[in-house]
N, CA, C and O atoms as a GROMACS GRO file, in nm:
protein
  520
    1UNK      N    1   0.527  -2.308   1.064
    1UNK     CA    2   0.387  -2.266   0.956
    1UNK      C    3   0.395  -2.109   0.933
    1UNK      O    4   0.425  -2.025   1.018
    2UNK      N    5   0.358  -2.086   0.793
    2UNK     CA    6   0.342  -1.968   0.786
    2UNK      C    7   0.159  -1.884   0.795
    2UNK      O    8   0.082  -1.943   0.718
    3UNK      N    9   0.115  -1.809   0.844
    3UNK     CA   10   0.037  -1.764   0.860
    3UNK      C   11  -0.078  -1.734   0.747
    3UNK      O   12  -0.011  -1.726   0.644
    4UNK      N   13  -0.221  -1.712   0.710
    4UNK     CA   14  -0.229  -1.671   0.637
    4UNK      C   15  -0.196  -1.572   0.553
    4UNK      O   16  -0.179  -1.568   0.431
    5UNK      N   17  -0.186  -1.444   0.694
    5UNK     CA   18  -0.136  -1.315   0.656
    5UNK      C   19   0.002  -1.261   0.581
    5UNK      O   20   0.030  -1.156   0.523
    6UNK      N   21   0.081  -1.397   0.611
    6UNK     CA   22   0.205  -1.407   0.546
    6UNK      C   23   0.226  -1.462   0.447
    6UNK      O   24   0.328  -1.442   0.380
    7UNK      N   25   0.096  -1.575   0.403
    7UNK     CA   26   0.049  -1.618   0.249
    7UNK      C   27   0.041  -1.568   0.175
    7UNK      O   28   0.103  -1.582   0.070
    8UNK      N   29  -0.071  -1.457   0.211
    8UNK     CA   30  -0.082  -1.318   0.125
    8UNK      C   31   0.001  -1.217   0.084
    8UNK      O   32   0.007  -1.170  -0.030
    9UNK      N   33   0.055  -1.189   0.167
    9UNK     CA   34   0.168  -1.085   0.148
    9UNK      C   35   0.296  -1.138   0.049
    9UNK      O   36   0.365  -1.057  -0.014
   10UNK      N   37   0.318  -1.295   0.046
   10UNK     CA   38   0.399  -1.359  -0.044
   10UNK      C   39   0.381  -1.374  -0.175
   10UNK      O   40   0.465  -1.344  -0.260
   11UNK      N   41   0.245  -1.431  -0.202
   11UNK     CA   42   0.166  -1.409  -0.352
   11UNK      C   43   0.173  -1.297  -0.368
   11UNK      O   44   0.228  -1.280  -0.477
   12UNK      N   45   0.144  -1.182  -0.311
   12UNK     CA   46   0.147  -1.048  -0.375
   12UNK      C   47   0.274  -0.973  -0.398
   12UNK      O   48   0.285  -0.859  -0.442
   13UNK      N   49   0.371  -1.059  -0.361
   13UNK     CA   50   0.545  -1.025  -0.327
   13UNK      C   51   0.596  -0.897  -0.293
   13UNK      O   52   0.687  -0.823  -0.330
   14UNK      N   53   0.458  -0.898  -0.171
   14UNK     CA   54   0.521  -0.752  -0.055
   14UNK      C   55   0.598  -0.774   0.033
   14UNK      O   56   0.553  -0.812   0.141
   15UNK      N   57   0.736  -0.758   0.016
   15UNK     CA   58   0.837  -0.742   0.139
   15UNK      C   59   0.837  -0.686   0.269
   15UNK      O   60   0.903  -0.732   0.363
   16UNK      N   61   0.767  -0.594   0.274
   16UNK     CA   62   0.757  -0.517   0.370
   16UNK      C   63   0.696  -0.576   0.517
   16UNK      O   64   0.574  -0.591   0.530
   17UNK      N   65   0.782  -0.604   0.615
   17UNK     CA   66   0.759  -0.674   0.723
   17UNK      C   67   0.664  -0.596   0.802
   17UNK      O   68   0.575  -0.665   0.851
   18UNK      N   69   0.658  -0.435   0.835
   18UNK     CA   70   0.572  -0.379   0.884
   18UNK      C   71   0.406  -0.391   0.844
   18UNK      O   72   0.312  -0.374   0.922
   19UNK      N   73   0.402  -0.426   0.709
   19UNK     CA   74   0.258  -0.421   0.691
   19UNK      C   75   0.179  -0.576   0.728
   19UNK      O   76   0.221  -0.691   0.717
   20UNK      N   77   0.053  -0.522   0.775
   20UNK     CA   78  -0.017  -0.631   0.844
   20UNK      C   79  -0.187  -0.634   0.790
   20UNK      O   80  -0.271  -0.546   0.809
   21UNK      N   81  -0.204  -0.761   0.722
   21UNK     CA   82  -0.324  -0.760   0.619
   21UNK      C   83  -0.433  -0.789   0.745
   21UNK      O   84  -0.398  -0.848   0.847
   22UNK      N   85  -0.549  -0.745   0.726
   22UNK     CA   86  -0.704  -0.793   0.855
   22UNK      C   87  -0.767  -0.776   0.754
   22UNK      O   88  -0.874  -0.724   0.788
   23UNK      N   89  -0.764  -0.793   0.621
   23UNK     CA   90  -0.927  -0.833   0.561
   23UNK      C   91  -0.894  -0.866   0.415
   23UNK      O   92  -0.779  -0.855   0.373
   24UNK      N   93  -0.984  -0.903   0.347
   24UNK     CA   94  -1.014  -0.950   0.200
   24UNK      C   95  -1.172  -0.963   0.190
   24UNK      O   96  -1.256  -1.030   0.249
   25UNK      N   97  -1.172  -0.845   0.065
   25UNK     CA   98  -1.330  -0.863   0.029
   25UNK      C   99  -1.368  -0.824  -0.065
   25UNK      O  100  -1.322  -0.712  -0.091
   26UNK      N  101  -1.459  -0.878  -0.161
   26UNK     CA  102  -1.517  -0.875  -0.290
   26UNK      C  103  -1.568  -0.737  -0.293
   26UNK      O  104  -1.659  -0.713  -0.213
   27UNK      N  105  -1.533  -0.650  -0.361
   27UNK     CA  106  -1.601  -0.480  -0.410
   27UNK      C  107  -1.654  -0.486  -0.595
   27UNK      O  108  -1.601  -0.534  -0.695
   28UNK      N  109  -1.785  -0.410  -0.572
   28UNK     CA  110  -1.782  -0.378  -0.747
   28UNK      C  111  -1.786  -0.206  -0.735
   28UNK      O  112  -1.851  -0.127  -0.667
   29UNK      N  113  -1.682  -0.194  -0.840
   29UNK     CA  114  -1.622  -0.064  -0.882
   29UNK      C  115  -1.709  -0.054  -1.022
   29UNK      O  116  -1.653  -0.091  -1.125
   30UNK      N  117  -1.857  -0.002  -1.029
   30UNK     CA  118  -1.925   0.050  -1.151
   30UNK      C  119  -1.925  -0.081  -1.201
   30UNK      O  120  -1.938  -0.155  -1.104
   31UNK      N  121  -1.913  -0.166  -1.336
   31UNK     CA  122  -1.926  -0.292  -1.381
   31UNK      C  123  -1.779  -0.381  -1.324
   31UNK      O  124  -1.761  -0.502  -1.343
   32UNK      N  125  -1.692  -0.298  -1.257
   32UNK     CA  126  -1.582  -0.382  -1.239
   32UNK      C  127  -1.567  -0.480  -1.094
   32UNK      O  128  -1.560  -0.420  -0.987
   33UNK      N  129  -1.563  -0.591  -1.096
   33UNK     CA  130  -1.535  -0.694  -0.972
   33UNK      C  131  -1.378  -0.683  -0.941
   33UNK      O  132  -1.279  -0.724  -1.003
   34UNK      N  133  -1.398  -0.580  -0.772
   34UNK     CA  134  -1.249  -0.629  -0.726
   34UNK      C  135  -1.215  -0.687  -0.637
   34UNK      O  136  -1.292  -0.689  -0.541
   35UNK      N  137  -1.097  -0.753  -0.629
   35UNK     CA  138  -1.055  -0.763  -0.448
   35UNK      C  139  -0.998  -0.668  -0.364
   35UNK      O  140  -0.893  -0.615  -0.402
   36UNK      N  141  -1.039  -0.641  -0.274
   36UNK     CA  142  -1.005  -0.532  -0.191
   36UNK      C  143  -0.944  -0.611  -0.068
   36UNK      O  144  -1.012  -0.702  -0.020
   37UNK      N  145  -0.788  -0.575   0.000
   37UNK     CA  146  -0.784  -0.611   0.087
   37UNK      C  147  -0.740  -0.501   0.188
   37UNK      O  148  -0.712  -0.389   0.147
   38UNK      N  149  -0.736  -0.530   0.307
   38UNK     CA  150  -0.746  -0.399   0.400
   38UNK      C  151  -0.606  -0.463   0.457
   38UNK      O  152  -0.562  -0.578   0.446
   39UNK      N  153  -0.555  -0.352   0.518
   39UNK     CA  154  -0.394  -0.351   0.594
   39UNK      C  155  -0.354  -0.231   0.669
   39UNK      O  156  -0.393  -0.119   0.638
   40UNK      N  157  -0.283  -0.252   0.759
   40UNK     CA  158  -0.219  -0.177   0.809
   40UNK      C  159  -0.052  -0.148   0.779
   40UNK      O  160   0.030  -0.229   0.737
   41UNK      N  161  -0.032  -0.001   0.816
   41UNK     CA  162   0.114   0.012   0.774
   41UNK      C  163   0.195   0.055   0.925
   41UNK      O  164   0.222   0.174   0.939
   42UNK      N  165   0.225  -0.024   1.014
   42UNK     CA  166   0.285   0.091   1.137
   42UNK      C  167   0.399   0.012   1.176
   42UNK      O  168   0.415  -0.109   1.164
   43UNK      N  169   0.513   0.143   1.248
   43UNK     CA  170   0.613   0.077   1.290
   43UNK      C  171   0.651   0.148   1.406
   43UNK      O  172   0.591   0.240   1.462
   44UNK      N  173   0.757   0.094   1.434
   44UNK     CA  174   0.777   0.230   1.601
   44UNK      C  175   0.903   0.363   1.503
   44UNK      O  176   0.990   0.370   1.416
   45UNK      N  177   0.836   0.429   1.584
   45UNK     CA  178   0.962   0.548   1.514
   45UNK      C  179   1.009   0.590   1.672
   45UNK      O  180   0.946   0.587   1.778
   46UNK      N  181   1.132   0.624   1.644
   46UNK     CA  182   1.243   0.707   1.734
   46UNK      C  183   1.268   0.801   1.774
   46UNK      O  184   1.291   0.844   1.887
   47UNK      N  185   1.261   0.854   1.647
   47UNK     CA  186   1.316   0.950   1.629
   47UNK      C  187   1.198   1.091   1.516
   47UNK      O  188   1.129   1.041   1.428
   48UNK      N  189   1.194   1.186   1.527
   48UNK     CA  190   1.069   1.283   1.465
   48UNK      C  191   1.177   1.289   1.302
   48UNK      O  192   1.299   1.271   1.298
   49UNK      N  193   1.119   1.307   1.230
   49UNK     CA  194   1.203   1.300   1.079
   49UNK      C  195   1.267   1.462   1.054
   49UNK      O  196   1.368   1.495   0.993
   50UNK      N  197   1.168   1.542   1.122
   50UNK     CA  198   1.229   1.716   1.071
   50UNK      C  199   1.327   1.759   1.163
   50UNK      O  200   1.426   1.819   1.122
   51UNK      N  201   1.303   1.722   1.345
   51UNK     CA  202   1.390   1.793   1.429
   51UNK      C  203   1.499   1.700   1.479
   51UNK      O  204   1.613   1.746   1.489
   52UNK      N  205   1.475   1.569   1.513
   52UNK     CA  206   1.533   1.460   1.536
   52UNK      C  207   1.504   1.475   1.666
   52UNK      O  208   1.626   1.468   1.687
   53UNK      N  209   1.456   1.490   1.781
   53UNK     CA  210   1.415   1.440   1.918
   53UNK      C  211   1.289   1.316   1.886
   53UNK      O  212   1.219   1.268   1.797
   54UNK      N  213   1.323   1.308   2.031
   54UNK     CA  214   1.270   1.143   2.056
   54UNK      C  215   1.131   1.156   2.131
   54UNK      O  216   1.075   1.066   2.194
   55UNK      N  217   1.085   1.289   2.113
   55UNK     CA  218   0.927   1.314   2.166
   55UNK      C  219   0.813   1.329   2.024
   55UNK      O  220   0.761   1.430   1.978
   56UNK      N  221   0.798   1.166   1.975
   56UNK     CA  222   0.703   1.100   1.889
   56UNK      C  223   0.575   1.040   1.976
   56UNK      O  224   0.564   0.988   2.088
   57UNK      N  225   0.507   1.064   1.898
   57UNK     CA  226   0.361   0.978   1.938
   57UNK      C  227   0.293   0.937   1.811
   57UNK      O  228   0.300   0.991   1.700
   58UNK      N  229   0.225   0.832   1.849
   58UNK     CA  230   0.123   0.798   1.707
   58UNK      C  231   0.016   0.872   1.723
   58UNK      O  232  -0.022   0.892   1.838
   59UNK      N  233  -0.058   0.930   1.612
   59UNK     CA  234  -0.156   0.995   1.599
   59UNK      C  235  -0.263   0.986   1.465
   59UNK      O  236  -0.300   1.071   1.384
   60UNK      N  237  -0.295   0.844   1.481
   60UNK     CA  238  -0.445   0.799   1.418
   60UNK      C  239  -0.367   0.770   1.286
   60UNK      O  240  -0.252   0.792   1.249
   61UNK      N  241  -0.466   0.716   1.234
   61UNK     CA  242  -0.407   0.630   1.078
   61UNK      C  243  -0.501   0.737   0.955
   61UNK      O  244  -0.612   0.791   0.958
   62UNK      N  245  -0.389   0.731   0.855
   62UNK     CA  246  -0.440   0.773   0.762
   62UNK      C  247  -0.497   0.673   0.645
   62UNK      O  248  -0.415   0.589   0.607
   63UNK      N  249  -0.607   0.670   0.591
   63UNK     CA  250  -0.659   0.570   0.534
   63UNK      C  251  -0.570   0.603   0.344
   63UNK      O  252  -0.566   0.721   0.310
   64UNK      N  253  -0.528   0.527   0.273
   64UNK     CA  254  -0.499   0.485   0.118
   64UNK      C  255  -0.552   0.366   0.051
   64UNK      O  256  -0.580   0.250   0.083
   65UNK      N  257  -0.555   0.456  -0.078
   65UNK     CA  258  -0.607   0.287  -0.193
   65UNK      C  259  -0.478   0.279  -0.308
   65UNK      O  260  -0.442   0.365  -0.389
   66UNK      N  261  -0.437   0.177  -0.289
   66UNK     CA  262  -0.306   0.106  -0.376
   66UNK      C  263  -0.342   0.048  -0.433
   66UNK      O  264  -0.426  -0.033  -0.391
   67UNK      N  265  -0.300   0.050  -0.580
   67UNK     CA  266  -0.350  -0.049  -0.701
   67UNK      C  267  -0.233  -0.134  -0.734
   67UNK      O  268  -0.130  -0.100  -0.792
   68UNK      N  269  -0.265  -0.248  -0.691
   68UNK     CA  270  -0.194  -0.385  -0.742
   68UNK      C  271  -0.210  -0.398  -0.887
   68UNK      O  272  -0.294  -0.348  -0.962
   69UNK      N  273  -0.076  -0.504  -0.919
   69UNK     CA  274  -0.138  -0.566  -1.003
   69UNK      C  275  -0.229  -0.657  -1.038
   69UNK      O  276  -0.217  -0.752  -0.960
   70UNK      N  277  -0.321  -0.676  -1.122
   70UNK     CA  278  -0.412  -0.798  -1.127
   70UNK      C  279  -0.339  -0.931  -1.081
   70UNK      O  280  -0.223  -0.969  -1.100
   71UNK      N  281  -0.437  -0.984  -1.020
   71UNK     CA  282  -0.384  -1.155  -1.002
   71UNK      C  283  -0.514  -1.226  -1.074
   71UNK      O  284  -0.628  -1.186  -1.048
   72UNK      N  285  -0.492  -1.328  -1.163
   72UNK     CA  286  -0.582  -1.414  -1.275
   72UNK      C  287  -0.693  -1.338  -1.299
   72UNK      O  288  -0.806  -1.364  -1.258
   73UNK      N  289  -0.638  -1.178  -1.409
   73UNK     CA  290  -0.738  -1.125  -1.445
   73UNK      C  291  -0.802  -1.045  -1.351
   73UNK      O  292  -0.865  -0.962  -1.417
   74UNK      N  293  -0.822  -1.022  -1.216
   74UNK     CA  294  -0.886  -0.956  -1.131
   74UNK      C  295  -0.850  -0.879  -1.072
   74UNK      O  296  -0.788  -0.906  -0.969
   75UNK      N  297  -0.875  -0.743  -1.113
   75UNK     CA  298  -0.842  -0.622  -1.051
   75UNK      C  299  -0.786  -0.655  -0.903
   75UNK      O  300  -0.833  -0.754  -0.848
   76UNK      N  301  -0.685  -0.573  -0.831
   76UNK     CA  302  -0.674  -0.601  -0.704
   76UNK      C  303  -0.667  -0.452  -0.628
   76UNK      O  304  -0.586  -0.368  -0.667
   77UNK      N  305  -0.750  -0.427  -0.528
   77UNK     CA  306  -0.685  -0.278  -0.452
   77UNK      C  307  -0.702  -0.326  -0.294
   77UNK      O  308  -0.783  -0.397  -0.234
   78UNK      N  309  -0.571  -0.239  -0.255
   78UNK     CA  310  -0.527  -0.247  -0.149
   78UNK      C  311  -0.552  -0.109  -0.097
   78UNK      O  312  -0.512  -0.003  -0.145
   79UNK      N  313  -0.640  -0.132   0.033
   79UNK     CA  314  -0.669   0.020   0.159
   79UNK      C  315  -0.569   0.000   0.250
   79UNK      O  316  -0.578  -0.076   0.346
   80UNK      N  317  -0.481   0.063   0.224
   80UNK     CA  318  -0.362   0.064   0.329
   80UNK      C  319  -0.411   0.172   0.437
   80UNK      O  320  -0.427   0.286   0.392
   81UNK      N  321  -0.430   0.156   0.539
   81UNK     CA  322  -0.383   0.258   0.669
   81UNK      C  323  -0.270   0.247   0.718
   81UNK      O  324  -0.215   0.147   0.765
   82UNK      N  325  -0.231   0.355   0.708
   82UNK     CA  326  -0.074   0.416   0.717
   82UNK      C  327  -0.093   0.500   0.874
   82UNK      O  328  -0.192   0.562   0.914
   83UNK      N  329  -0.001   0.483   0.923
   83UNK     CA  330  -0.007   0.507   1.064
   83UNK      C  331   0.086   0.665   1.061
   83UNK      O  332   0.183   0.692   0.990
   84UNK      N  333   0.010   0.761   1.173
   84UNK     CA  334   0.021   0.900   1.153
   84UNK      C  335   0.132   0.955   1.279
   84UNK      O  336   0.097   0.932   1.395
   85UNK      N  337   0.193   0.988   1.269
   85UNK     CA  338   0.247   1.051   1.404
   85UNK      C  339   0.305   1.207   1.430
   85UNK      O  340   0.332   1.297   1.351
   86UNK      N  341   0.310   1.199   1.526
   86UNK     CA  342   0.320   1.371   1.570
   86UNK      C  343   0.442   1.389   1.631
   86UNK      O  344   0.493   1.284   1.670
   87UNK      N  345   0.512   1.502   1.654
   87UNK     CA  346   0.620   1.533   1.701
   87UNK      C  347   0.575   1.623   1.770
   87UNK      O  348   0.535   1.727   1.718
   88UNK      N  349   0.572   1.590   1.970
   88UNK     CA  350   0.563   1.679   2.086
   88UNK      C  351   0.668   1.829   2.054
   88UNK      O  352   0.639   1.933   2.113
   89UNK      N  353   0.770   1.824   1.973
   89UNK     CA  354   0.849   1.936   1.976
   89UNK      C  355   0.838   2.045   1.905
   89UNK      O  356   0.831   2.163   1.938
   90UNK      N  357   0.837   1.961   1.745
   90UNK     CA  358   0.828   2.079   1.648
   90UNK      C  359   0.659   2.119   1.642
   90UNK      O  360   0.612   2.232   1.626
   91UNK      N  361   0.594   2.007   1.658
   91UNK     CA  362   0.455   1.969   1.620
   91UNK      C  363   0.428   1.946   1.497
   91UNK      O  364   0.331   2.021   1.478
   92UNK      N  365   0.446   1.899   1.412
   92UNK     CA  366   0.467   1.837   1.281
   92UNK      C  367   0.415   1.709   1.266
   92UNK      O  368   0.456   1.615   1.334
   93UNK      N  369   0.333   1.697   1.187
   93UNK     CA  370   0.306   1.514   1.177
   93UNK      C  371   0.361   1.460   1.053
   93UNK      O  372   0.388   1.528   0.954
   94UNK      N  373   0.374   1.354   1.063
   94UNK     CA  374   0.436   1.273   0.918
   94UNK      C  375   0.357   1.132   0.945
   94UNK      O  376   0.284   1.092   1.036
   95UNK      N  377   0.422   1.056   0.787
   95UNK     CA  378   0.323   0.929   0.782
   95UNK      C  379   0.434   0.806   0.789
   95UNK      O  380   0.554   0.824   0.774
   96UNK      N  381   0.365   0.668   0.818
   96UNK     CA  382   0.456   0.586   0.796
   96UNK      C  383   0.525   0.564   0.621
   96UNK      O  384   0.452   0.586   0.525
   97UNK      N  385   0.601   0.540   0.611
   97UNK     CA  386   0.640   0.540   0.458
   97UNK      C  387   0.702   0.365   0.437
   97UNK      O  388   0.771   0.304   0.518
   98UNK      N  389   0.656   0.319   0.316
   98UNK     CA  390   0.684   0.188   0.267
   98UNK      C  391   0.759   0.158   0.106
   98UNK      O  392   0.744   0.235   0.012
   99UNK      N  393   0.815   0.070   0.101
   99UNK     CA  394   0.891   0.076  -0.043
   99UNK      C  395   0.777   0.028  -0.141
   99UNK      O  396   0.786   0.015  -0.263
  100UNK      N  397   0.689   0.009  -0.074
  100UNK     CA  398   0.581  -0.083  -0.173
  100UNK      C  399   0.544   0.076  -0.325
  100UNK      O  400   0.552   0.070  -0.447
  101UNK      N  401   0.510   0.178  -0.241
  101UNK     CA  402   0.448   0.254  -0.338
  101UNK      C  403   0.576   0.377  -0.318
  101UNK      O  404   0.650   0.370  -0.219
  102UNK      N  405   0.589   0.459  -0.396
  102UNK     CA  406   0.635   0.570  -0.409
  102UNK      C  407   0.574   0.706  -0.308
  102UNK      O  408   0.460   0.713  -0.262
  103UNK      N  409   0.666   0.790  -0.292
  103UNK     CA  410   0.564   0.875  -0.192
  103UNK      C  411   0.439   0.951  -0.280
  103UNK      O  412   0.447   0.985  -0.398
  104UNK      N  413   0.333   0.965  -0.200
  104UNK     CA  414   0.219   1.062  -0.286
  104UNK      C  415   0.188   0.981  -0.402
  104UNK      O  416   0.125   1.030  -0.496
  105UNK      N  417   0.225   0.863  -0.405
  105UNK     CA  418   0.164   0.817  -0.551
  105UNK      C  419   0.060   0.671  -0.523
  105UNK      O  420   0.078   0.638  -0.406
  106UNK      N  421  -0.028   0.588  -0.583
  106UNK     CA  422  -0.130   0.540  -0.576
  106UNK      C  423  -0.076   0.373  -0.657
  106UNK      O  424  -0.162   0.285  -0.641
  107UNK      N  425   0.008   0.343  -0.709
  107UNK     CA  426  -0.014   0.302  -0.796
  107UNK      C  427   0.178   0.220  -0.737
  107UNK      O  428   0.285   0.271  -0.706
  108UNK      N  429   0.130   0.088  -0.749
  108UNK     CA  430   0.277  -0.018  -0.674
  108UNK      C  431   0.378   0.061  -0.799
  108UNK      O  432   0.354   0.135  -0.895
  109UNK      N  433   0.491   0.004  -0.744
  109UNK     CA  434   0.608   0.009  -0.824
  109UNK      C  435   0.624  -0.127  -0.925
  109UNK      O  436   0.703  -0.137  -1.019
  110UNK      N  437   0.528  -0.227  -0.879
  110UNK     CA  438   0.528  -0.350  -0.984
  110UNK      C  439   0.418  -0.347  -1.040
  110UNK      O  440   0.406  -0.442  -1.117
  111UNK      N  441   0.349  -0.294  -1.037
  111UNK     CA  442   0.224  -0.244  -1.127
  111UNK      C  443   0.266  -0.119  -1.249
  111UNK      O  444   0.227  -0.104  -1.365
  112UNK      N  445   0.324  -0.072  -1.199
  112UNK     CA  446   0.398   0.024  -1.292
  112UNK      C  447   0.490  -0.046  -1.392
  112UNK      O  448   0.512  -0.002  -1.505
  113UNK      N  449   0.536  -0.143  -1.350
  113UNK     CA  450   0.664  -0.231  -1.428
  113UNK      C  451   0.537  -0.286  -1.522
  113UNK      O  452   0.537  -0.263  -1.643
  114UNK      N  453   0.446  -0.350  -1.468
  114UNK     CA  454   0.388  -0.436  -1.571
  114UNK      C  455   0.295  -0.365  -1.641
  114UNK      O  456   0.224  -0.434  -1.715
  115UNK      N  457   0.268  -0.215  -1.641
  115UNK     CA  458   0.213  -0.125  -1.720
  115UNK      C  459   0.288  -0.084  -1.825
  115UNK      O  460   0.237  -0.077  -1.936
  116UNK      N  461   0.444  -0.047  -1.800
  116UNK     CA  462   0.539  -0.025  -1.908
  116UNK      C  463   0.572  -0.127  -1.983
  116UNK      O  464   0.624  -0.101  -2.091
  117UNK      N  465   0.550  -0.266  -1.946
  117UNK     CA  466   0.609  -0.374  -2.032
  117UNK      C  467   0.480  -0.439  -2.132
  117UNK      O  468   0.496  -0.520  -2.224
  118UNK      N  469   0.322  -0.370  -2.077
  118UNK     CA  470   0.209  -0.414  -2.186
  118UNK      C  471   0.232  -0.242  -2.285
  118UNK      O  472   0.224  -0.256  -2.407
  119UNK      N  473   0.246  -0.160  -2.257
  119UNK     CA  474   0.268  -0.042  -2.316
  119UNK      C  475   0.402  -0.065  -2.449
  119UNK      O  476   0.384  -0.022  -2.563
  120UNK      N  477   0.545  -0.144  -2.404
  120UNK     CA  478   0.640  -0.210  -2.512
  120UNK      C  479   0.561  -0.325  -2.634
  120UNK      O  480   0.578  -0.356  -2.752
  121UNK      N  481   0.485  -0.356  -2.540
  121UNK     CA  482   0.394  -0.479  -2.665
  121UNK      C  483   0.284  -0.411  -2.763
  121UNK      O  484   0.197  -0.477  -2.821
  122UNK      N  485   0.302  -0.246  -2.775
  122UNK     CA  486   0.166  -0.169  -2.797
  122UNK      C  487   0.055  -0.258  -2.779
  122UNK      O  488  -0.015  -0.281  -2.878
  123UNK      N  489   0.024  -0.315  -2.664
  123UNK     CA  490  -0.141  -0.323  -2.612
  123UNK      C  491  -0.219  -0.229  -2.630
  123UNK      O  492  -0.174  -0.114  -2.627
  124UNK      N  493  -0.345  -0.249  -2.651
  124UNK     CA  494  -0.455  -0.168  -2.680
  124UNK      C  495  -0.450  -0.067  -2.528
  124UNK      O  496  -0.408  -0.132  -2.432
  125UNK      N  497  -0.480   0.051  -2.500
  125UNK     CA  498  -0.488   0.090  -2.416
  125UNK      C  499  -0.626   0.045  -2.289
  125UNK      O  500  -0.630   0.042  -2.166
  126UNK      N  501  -0.701   0.023  -2.372
  126UNK     CA  502  -0.847  -0.020  -2.279
  126UNK      C  503  -0.756  -0.178  -2.177
  126UNK      O  504  -0.775  -0.179  -2.055
  127UNK      N  505  -0.673  -0.284  -2.235
  127UNK     CA  506  -0.625  -0.356  -2.158
  127UNK      C  507  -0.515  -0.287  -2.069
  127UNK      O  508  -0.524  -0.314  -1.950
  128UNK      N  509  -0.441  -0.226  -2.097
  128UNK     CA  510  -0.354  -0.157  -2.011
  128UNK      C  511  -0.388  -0.071  -1.903
  128UNK      O  512  -0.309  -0.040  -1.814
  129UNK      N  513  -0.546  -0.021  -1.913
  129UNK     CA  514  -0.603   0.019  -1.795
  129UNK      C  515  -0.665  -0.043  -1.709
  129UNK      O  516  -0.677   0.005  -1.597
  130UNK      N  517  -0.732  -0.196  -1.751
  130UNK     CA  518  -0.738  -0.306  -1.693
  130UNK      C  519  -0.639  -0.328  -1.595
  130UNK      O  520  -0.637  -0.435  -1.533
   0.00000   0.00000   0.00000
């Protein structure tokens, strides 16, 4: 039996097993009603990304806002908390990564594909922005 969390991830076509959903709420941004999902991206890190020793510890979480494609004409936002890690050897920090978005981007790859397809159809800019 699939849990509700897995059903939401499956519905949104999110394949990353390291993402855990722990909330869904309605929000109003200006005159726009949106659904806001809240989740956590965390996984075990064995080695530092920069210097390769094994002295890495968890160091808080970084909130990010990710834009997902609309579902049933209602905009979706994903408040994703990314796990931060700290290397005790080189004293550098880094965040957990996911294939859901590119590094330092807030629009998912799937949402970008939808935007490109609407632009090819010569849709109005207002419709593409929604």
